[in-house]
C-alpha positions as CSV (number, residue, x, y, z in Angstrom):
1,M,-13.1,15.8,-18.9
2,A,-12.3,13.1,-21.5
3,T,-10.0,10.0,-21.1
4,Y,-7.4,9.1,-23.7
5,Y,-4.7,6.4,-24.1
6,Y,-1.2,6.5,-25.5
7,Y,0.8,3.4,-26.4
8,G,3.6,3.3,-28.9
9,D,3.0,-0.4,-29.8
10,A,-0.8,0.1,-30.5
11,V,-2.0,-1.2,-33.8
12,G,-5.6,0.0,-33.8
13,S,-7.2,3.2,-35.3
14,A,-5.1,5.5,-33.1
15,D,-8.1,7.6,-32.1
16,G,-6.8,7.5,-28.5
17,L,-10.1,6.4,-27.0
18,S,-9.0,2.9,-25.8
19,E,-5.9,1.0,-25.2
20,A,-6.4,-1.0,-28.4
21,N,-6.8,2.2,-30.4
22,A,-4.4,4.3,-28.4
23,Y,-2.4,7.1,-29.8
24,D,0.6,5.4,-31.3
25,G,3.0,8.4,-31.6
26,S,3.1,8.6,-35.4
27,S,-0.4,8.5,-37.0
28,I,-2.1,11.6,-38.1
29,V,-5.4,11.8,-36.1
30,T,-7.8,14.1,-34.4
31,L,-6.1,15.4,-31.2
32,P,-8.0,16.1,-27.9
33,D,-8.6,19.7,-28.8
34,G,-10.2,18.8,-32.2
35,S,-7.2,19.7,-34.3
36,S,-5.5,17.3,-36.7
37,G,-1.9,16.3,-36.4
38,V,0.7,13.6,-35.6
39,C,-0.2,12.0,-32.3
40,S,3.3,12.3,-30.8
41,F,3.3,12.5,-27.0
42,R,4.1,16.2,-26.9
43,N,1.3,17.0,-29.4
44,V,-1.2,14.9,-27.5
45,Y,-0.2,16.5,-24.2
46,N,-0.4,20.0,-25.7
47,A,-3.9,19.4,-26.9
48,L,-5.3,18.0,-23.6
49,Q,-8.2,20.0,-22.2
50,S,-9.0,21.0,-18.6
51,G,-9.8,17.8,-16.6
52,D,-8.6,15.4,-19.3
53,T,-6.8,12.2,-18.3
54,L,-4.1,10.5,-20.5
55,Y,-3.2,6.9,-19.7
56,V,0.3,6.1,-20.9
57,K,1.2,2.4,-21.3
58,K,4.9,1.3,-21.3
59,S,5.9,0.5,-24.8
60,S,8.7,-1.8,-26.1
61,S,10.9,1.2,-26.3
62,A,10.8,4.4,-24.3
63,I,8.6,7.2,-25.6
64,N,10.8,9.8,-27.4
65,F,10.1,13.2,-26.0
66,G,11.5,14.8,-29.1
67,G,13.4,17.9,-28.0
68,S,12.6,20.8,-25.7
69,F,9.0,21.9,-25.4
70,T,7.4,25.0,-23.9
71,N,3.8,25.4,-23.0
72,T,3.3,27.6,-19.9
73,T,-0.4,28.1,-20.7
74,S,-2.7,26.7,-18.0
75,P,-5.8,24.8,-18.9
76,A,-8.7,27.1,-19.8
77,N,-10.4,26.3,-16.4
78,P,-8.3,26.1,-13.3
79,A,-8.0,23.0,-11.1
80,D,-10.1,24.3,-8.2
81,H,-13.1,22.3,-9.3
82,D,-11.6,18.9,-10.1
83,E,-14.8,17.0,-10.0
84,V,-16.9,19.5,-12.1
85,E,-17.4,18.9,-15.8
86,G,-15.0,21.0,-17.8
87,Y,-12.7,21.8,-15.0
88,G,-9.7,20.2,-13.3
89,S,-6.0,19.3,-13.7
90,L,-4.5,17.5,-16.6
91,N,-3.8,13.9,-15.5
92,I,-1.0,11.9,-17.1
93,I,-0.9,8.4,-15.6
94,G,1.5,5.6,-16.6
95,Y,1.0,1.8,-16.3
96,Q,2.5,-1.4,-17.7
97,D,0.0,-4.1,-17.7
98,T,-3.4,-2.7,-16.7
99,V,-4.5,0.8,-15.8
100,G,-4.0,1.3,-12.1
101,D,-1.2,-1.2,-11.6
102,G,1.1,1.5,-10.2
103,K,4.0,0.5,-12.6
104,R,5.8,3.0,-14.7
105,A,5.9,3.9,-18.4
106,E,9.1,5.4,-19.8
107,I,9.8,8.7,-21.5
108,N,13.2,9.3,-23.0
109,M,14.0,13.0,-22.3
110,S,17.5,13.1,-23.8
111,G,18.7,16.7,-24.2
112,A,15.2,18.2,-23.8
113,T,13.7,20.6,-21.3
114,W,10.0,20.4,-20.6
115,W,8.2,23.6,-19.5
116,L,5.1,22.2,-17.8
117,K,1.9,24.2,-17.8
118,S,0.2,24.7,-14.5
119,Y,-2.4,22.3,-13.0
120,V,-0.8,19.0,-14.2
121,K,-0.7,15.7,-12.3
122,I,1.9,13.2,-13.4
123,S,2.2,9.7,-11.9
124,N,3.9,6.4,-12.7
125,I,6.4,7.7,-15.3
126,N,10.2,7.2,-15.5
127,F,11.9,10.1,-17.2
128,I,15.2,8.6,-18.4
129,N,18.5,9.7,-20.1
130,M,18.2,13.4,-19.2
131,S,21.3,15.1,-20.6
132,Y,20.3,18.8,-21.0
133,P,23.0,21.1,-19.5
134,G,20.3,23.0,-17.6
135,N,16.9,22.5,-16.0
136,A,15.3,19.3,-17.4
137,F,11.8,20.3,-16.1
138,I,10.4,23.8,-15.4
139,V,7.5,23.1,-13.1
140,N,4.7,25.7,-12.8
141,N,2.1,26.2,-10.2
142,S,0.0,23.4,-8.8
143,T,1.9,20.6,-10.5
144,R,2.0,17.2,-8.8
145,F,4.3,14.2,-9.3
146,A,3.7,10.9,-7.7
147,N,5.6,7.6,-8.1
148,C,7.9,8.9,-10.8
149,G,11.6,8.4,-11.5
150,F,14.0,11.0,-12.8
151,Y,17.4,9.9,-14.1
152,K,19.9,12.5,-15.2
153,I,23.0,11.1,-16.9
154,S,25.0,14.3,-18.0
155,G,24.9,18.0,-18.1
156,N,24.8,20.5,-15.3
157,G,21.7,22.2,-13.9
158,E,18.7,20.7,-12.1
159,I,16.3,17.9,-12.7
160,L,13.3,19.9,-11.5
161,S,13.0,23.7,-11.1
162,V,9.9,23.9,-9.0
163,G,7.4,26.9,-8.9
164,G,4.8,27.4,-6.2
165,H,2.2,25.1,-4.8
166,A,3.8,21.8,-6.1
167,H,3.6,18.4,-4.5
168,I,6.2,15.7,-5.2
169,D,5.6,12.3,-3.6
170,R,7.3,8.9,-3.7
171,C,9.7,9.8,-6.5
172,E,13.3,8.8,-7.2
173,F,15.9,11.3,-8.3
174,V,19.2,10.0,-9.6
175,Y,21.8,12.5,-10.8
176,D,24.2,10.0,-12.1
177,Y,27.5,12.0,-12.5
178,S,29.7,14.3,-10.5
179,V,30.6,18.0,-10.9
180,S,33.5,19.9,-9.3
181,G,33.2,21.7,-6.0
182,V,30.2,22.9,-4.1
183,N,27.7,24.5,-6.5
184,T,24.0,24.9,-7.2
185,N,23.5,21.8,-9.3
186,S,20.7,19.8,-7.7
187,C,17.9,17.2,-8.1
188,I,15.3,19.8,-7.1
189,K,15.8,23.6,-7.2
190,L,13.3,25.8,-5.3
191,P,13.6,29.3,-7.0
192,N,11.3,31.9,-5.5
193,S,8.7,29.2,-4.8
194,S,6.1,28.8,-2.0
195,N,4.0,26.0,-0.5
196,V,6.1,23.2,-2.0
197,V,5.7,19.8,-0.4
198,I,8.2,17.0,-1.0
199,T,7.5,13.7,0.7
200,N,8.7,10.1,0.6
201,C,11.4,10.7,-2.1
202,Y,14.8,9.2,-2.7
203,F,17.7,11.4,-3.8
204,E,21.0,10.0,-5.2
205,C,23.6,12.4,-6.4
206,G,27.2,12.4,-7.6
207,N,29.8,14.5,-5.9
208,G,29.1,18.2,-5.8
209,V,25.4,17.9,-6.6
210,N,22.8,18.8,-4.0
211,G,19.6,16.9,-3.3
212,I,17.5,20.1,-2.9
213,Y,18.8,23.6,-3.5
214,A,16.6,26.3,-2.0
215,Q,17.6,29.4,-3.8
216,A,17.7,32.6,-1.7
217,T,15.0,34.5,-3.5
218,G,12.0,34.0,-1.2
219,V,11.3,30.3,-0.7
220,A,8.4,30.1,1.7
221,G,6.4,27.5,3.5
222,H,7.8,24.3,2.1
223,I,7.8,20.9,3.8
224,I,10.4,18.1,3.2
225,K,9.4,14.9,4.9
226,N,10.2,11.2,4.9
227,C,12.9,11.6,2.2
228,I,16.3,9.9,1.8
229,F,19.4,11.9,0.7
230,N,22.1,9.5,-0.4
231,V,24.4,12.1,-2.0
232,N,28.1,13.0,-2.6
233,L,28.9,9.8,-4.4
234,D,32.1,9.5,-6.4
235,K,30.6,8.9,-9.9
236,N,33.5,9.9,-12.2
237,G,36.7,10.2,-10.1
238,L,36.1,13.8,-9.0
239,G,36.0,12.8,-5.4
240,N,33.1,12.7,-3.0
241,N,33.3,15.6,-0.6
242,N,31.2,18.4,-1.9
243,G,27.5,17.3,-2.1
244,R,24.9,18.5,0.3
245,G,21.5,17.0,1.1
246,I,19.6,20.3,1.5
247,Y,21.4,23.5,0.7
248,Y,19.9,26.8,1.9
249,P,22.4,29.5,0.6
250,D,20.5,32.1,2.5
251,V,18.1,30.7,5.0
252,T,17.0,34.2,6.2
253,Y,14.9,34.3,3.1
254,E,13.1,31.1,4.0
255,Y,9.9,31.5,5.9
256,V,8.8,28.8,8.3
257,N,10.0,25.7,6.5
258,S,10.1,22.2,7.9
259,V,12.4,19.2,7.4
260,H,11.0,16.2,9.1
261,S,11.8,12.5,9.4
262,C,14.5,12.4,6.7
263,I,17.7,10.4,6.3
264,F,20.9,12.1,5.3
265,H,23.7,9.8,4.3
266,N,27.2,10.3,3.0
267,C,26.7,14.1,2.7
268,D,29.4,16.7,2.8
269,V,26.8,18.6,4.8
270,G,23.4,17.1,5.5
271,I,21.6,20.4,5.8
272,Y,23.5,23.6,5.2
273,V,22.0,27.0,6.3
274,G,23.6,30.2,5.1
275,V,22.8,33.8,5.6
276,N,23.5,37.1,3.8
277,D,21.3,39.7,5.4
278,T,18.9,40.3,8.3
279,R,15.6,39.2,6.8
280,F,13.9,36.9,9.3
281,G,13.0,33.2,8.7
282,S,12.7,29.9,10.5
283,V,13.5,26.3,9.6
284,H,12.5,23.3,11.8
285,I,14.6,20.2,11.5
286,E,13.0,17.3,13.4
287,G,13.2,13.5,13.6
288,C,16.0,13.0,11.0
289,I,18.9,10.6,10.9
290,F,22.3,12.0,9.8
291,S,24.7,9.2,9.0
292,S,28.4,9.2,7.7
293,C,28.3,12.9,6.8
294,A,31.3,15.2,7.1
295,A,28.9,17.6,8.9
296,A,25.3,16.8,9.8
297,I,24.0,20.4,10.2
298,D,26.3,23.3,9.4
299,G,26.1,26.9,8.2
300,N,26.5,30.5,9.2
301,D,27.1,31.5,12.9
302,F,24.5,34.2,12.4
303,F,21.9,31.8,13.9
304,T,24.0,31.3,17.0
305,W,24.6,34.9,17.8
306,P,22.7,36.6,20.7
307,G,22.3,39.7,18.5
308,F,23.6,41.3,15.4
309,S,23.9,44.7,13.8
310,G,20.7,44.5,11.9
311,D,18.6,44.0,15.0
312,T,16.3,47.0,14.7
313,D,13.3,45.1,15.8
314,T,13.1,42.4,18.4
315,H,10.6,40.6,16.2
316,Y,13.5,39.7,13.8
317,A,15.7,38.2,16.6
318,A,12.8,36.1,17.9
319,T,11.9,34.7,14.5
320,Q,15.4,33.8,13.2
321,T,15.8,30.7,15.4
322,L,16.6,27.4,13.8
323,F,15.0,24.5,15.6
324,S,16.7,21.1,15.6
325,V,14.7,18.6,17.6
326,N,14.8,14.9,18.2
327,N,17.5,14.1,15.6
328,F,19.8,11.1,15.4
329,Y,23.5,11.2,14.6
330,Y,25.7,8.3,13.5
331,A,29.4,8.3,12.4
332,N,29.5,12.0,11.3
333,T,32.8,13.8,11.4
334,S,30.8,16.6,13.1
335,N,27.2,16.8,14.1
336,S,25.0,19.8,14.4
337,Y,26.7,23.2,14.9
338,L,23.6,24.6,16.5
339,P,23.7,25.2,20.3
340,S,19.9,24.9,20.3
341,E,19.8,21.2,19.8
342,T,16.9,19.6,21.7
343,N,17.0,15.9,22.6
344,P,19.7,14.7,20.2
345,T,20.6,11.0,20.1
346,Y,24.1,9.9,19.2
347,L,24.0,6.4,17.9
348,T,27.0,4.0,18.4
349,T,26.0,1.4,15.8
350,D,25.0,1.6,12.1
351,P,21.2,2.0,12.1
352,F,20.7,0.7,8.5
353,V,20.5,-2.8,7.1
354,D,22.8,-2.1,4.1
355,A,23.2,1.6,3.2
356,A,26.1,0.8,0.8
357,N,23.6,-1.0,-1.4
358,K,20.8,1.5,-0.9
359,D,18.8,-0.5,1.6
360,F,18.0,2.1,4.3
361,T,15.7,-0.2,6.2
362,L,16.2,0.3,9.9
363,K,17.8,-2.6,11.7
364,N,15.9,-1.8,14.9
365,P,12.9,0.3,14.0
366,D,11.7,0.2,17.5
367,D,14.6,2.5,18.4
368,F,13.0,5.2,16.2
369,G,9.3,4.6,16.7
370,Y,7.5,3.8,13.5
371,A,9.3,2.8,10.3
372,K,8.4,1.2,7.0
373,S,11.1,-0.6,5.0
374,F,12.8,1.0,2.1
375,L,14.2,-0.7,-0.9
376,Q,15.4,1.3,-3.9
377,S,14.1,-0.5,-7.0
378,G,16.2,1.2,-9.7
379,A,15.1,2.6,-13.0
380,S,12.7,-0.2,-14.1
381,G,9.8,1.0,-12.0
382,D,8.6,-2.6,-11.8
383,T,8.4,-2.3,-8.0
384,I,6.7,0.6,-6.2
385,T,9.4,2.3,-4.2
386,R,9.0,2.0,-0.4
387,N,10.6,4.7,1.6
388,A,11.7,4.7,5.2
389,L,9.2,6.7,7.2
390,V,11.2,7.5,10.3
391,N,9.2,9.2,13.1
392,I,10.3,9.6,16.7
393,A,8.5,7.3,19.1
394,P,6.0,9.5,21.0
395,F,6.1,7.4,24.1
396,T,8.5,5.1,26.0
397,T,8.4,1.3,25.7
398,T,9.1,-1.2,28.4
399,D,9.0,-5.0,28.7
400,S,7.6,-6.6,31.8
401,G,5.3,-9.3,32.9
402,I,2.8,-7.1,34.8
403,F,2.0,-3.4,35.0
404,S,0.1,-1.1,37.4
405,L,-3.0,0.5,35.8
406,G,-2.5,3.7,37.9
407,T,1.1,4.5,36.8
408,G,2.6,6.0,33.7
409,G,1.5,9.0,31.7
410,V,-0.8,9.3,28.7
411,G,1.0,7.8,25.7
412,D,3.2,5.4,27.6
413,T,3.1,1.8,26.5
414,V,4.1,-1.5,28.1
415,V,4.5,-5.0,26.7
416,V,2.9,-7.8,28.7
417,S,3.4,-11.4,27.6
418,G,4.1,-10.2,24.0
419,R,1.1,-7.8,23.8
420,S,1.5,-4.0,23.8
421,Y,-0.8,-1.7,25.8
422,Q,-0.9,2.1,25.6
423,K,-2.3,4.5,28.2
424,V,-4.7,6.8,26.5
425,S,-6.4,8.6,29.4
426,D,-5.6,9.5,33.0
427,T,-9.2,10.5,33.9
428,P,-10.6,8.0,33.8
429,I,-7.6,5.6,33.6
430,V,-7.9,3.9,30.2
431,W,-5.4,1.5,28.6
432,R,-5.9,0.0,25.1
433,V,-4.2,-2.7,23.1
434,S,-1.9,-1.0,20.6
């Protein structure tokens, strides 16, 4: 479990053991596995041992990834003992001024594909200029991305093709051109993957590109929460009426997946749910805002039928329900097609400060419960992205000068002289300052 440094502008001995002597990308040195070779980023990464950490400082020019690279071999010891000597994930952590500043280094991917080995944690890196006409990243099991930026400038395919047990948090995905028609191109593709968690991410796509494409080959148990899908943009004159936020081509393969507290803006379809056979599955859509979409939630009528020819077991019919609960709709051509909508809210005014300029801060966050501001910082990574965390208010709020201690239910709040009180117990009656 050693610590190494990589910095393209370093002028020291290039042994990688400190920032001053960081791997410089060109010197012939002893690599982390004891071999001798050029300390390019890919060679250093490939030589890291289980539990090692590589700090990557932003250089005067982006690190050249140097073409496609395949290494699907996991570290010798898996990541289930992260704090034990000789075990743990590989950690690649970017910074700009000092270690831990949360700012991003830059790696120029160009036309490369990176097949990541399993048990890798990558944080604070911008991957720029992606142009490979296919998957830019093939992500294996137990990979984690945090506070990274992914910027694809040309070529079809996906930015990330994600295997099982991955976690992606506070990342930006910008697919900066359009393709013709509805297709499978996407920022993130989930092919035959399980237990994938995607939180606090921003998706910006050209026309025809999906934010997330969940391929119909057995995607199970994923969670998509607190994300913003700003898709279907007219990047190159091909129009802007084909991109989808989340695209399930066959949701009957999807087993108990959840989409919570997300924003879907300018989509052809915010969430599309398709079906091809009678396998059972369930998707929960809750606490989301659908704004200026051609259709907010759309898909196959299979999920609205009282029965179907494949009903050989009542268990299937009971588990194929799509749940859409506590969602908000504004200025969509059509809203949810599901008759099972629970507690929808149809907004009459634009909820965002300036969606046209990527500011999805809520004008009146009290209307939605709790929300943090969102400001898209772009490719520089100088500012940590702050995403809108939109969660439904779990209680009602009133304004009055006095209130009766004996009224209201648990969770209710009142505001008295500018101070908020919440009822937390009926027996005994307890109110607290909230």
